[in-house]
N, C-alpha and C positions, 0 to 999 in steps of 0.2 A: 823353391825350394820345401821339401815337408818334413813331416814329423812321422818317426814309425808310429805314433799314436794315433797316424793319419789314416794309414794304410787298410786297417779294417773295413774302416767306413769309405773309404774310396773304392774298394772293389766291392762293395754291395751295391755302392750307389750306380757302379759298372755294371751288375747284373740288374739294377730299377732299370736302368737305360734300354739296355739290349731287345726289348720286347716292343717299345716304341721305335728304337730305330728300325729295327727288322718290319715293322708297320708301314712307316714311311718308305722302306724301300718298296713295300711290296704296291703301294697305292700309285709309283711312275712317277715321283718330281725330277725333274733334273739335277745332274749333279751337282751344280751350283747350291738349289737350294737344299737338298742333301747334307753339303759341306757346312752350310751355314746353320742347319737346326745342329749336327754333330758340334761345329763350334759353339754355341749357344748349349748346349747341354754341357760340354768343358768348363763354360763361366760358372752354369749352374751349378755345378759339382765342387769349384773355386768357392764361391758364394757360402754353401753348405758348409765348406770346412772351416771357412774363417769364422760363421756360425757356431760351431763346435768350439774355437779356441776363444770365442767371448764369451759363451756361455758350456762350460763344461757338463752342467746337467744334462744337457742335451746328449752326450756320448752313451747315458743308458737306455736311451731310446731306441726302437730299431729304427734303422738307417732309411725304411721307405716309409714310415712315419714322417720322419723329421722331410725327407723330399716333400712330401704333401702337404706338409704343415707351410712351407715358402711359398707356396702355388696357389693360385684361385683363377677365378675365369676373366680378370685383369692381366695378369700376367706371372710375373717373378718378383724378385726383389729389387731393389736398386743395384744396379753394377758400381760394385764399389771402389774399383781403380779408376772412375771417373772416364767410362767411356761416351761416345758421341751421345745426342739424341739418336740418331738413326740405329746405331748399334745398341741402344736400349729398348726402341721400338721393334726389333728384329730379334732380340731376348725375348720379350715378352710374346712376341706372336709363339716362337718356339714354347716357351713356358704354359700359353693360353693351351695350345694344342696337345702338349703331355699331360698336363693336368684335366681336360677332356679326355683322354686315353684312358690315364688312372681312376678317373670317376667310374666311367665305363666298363672297364674293366674290373672294375672293383663291386660294381652292382650287376656284373654280369648281364652288362646291355641293356638295361630298363629304364 
């Protein structure tokens, strides 16, 4: 279920995720790996929307800043719906890759 006010941030997140997904496609991983990363980005989007509900002040920040704020070189946020350790590990792997991609893109590869 979604709320109308989530649509804008959701669409902006998709735009933020697209370059990373294109990058992954060009690196040649298996379909299973691509699906896993796509699914993990879906989870990340849901976790970010949840954070927007917890702290409405975040809605005033640009979406790409919110995305970057929940990631770091250790991974992403804890999966709130009680995912397994394996699911969290996979999610963190995707989040680490995405974080490095965003950092590299924002610094021009330096």
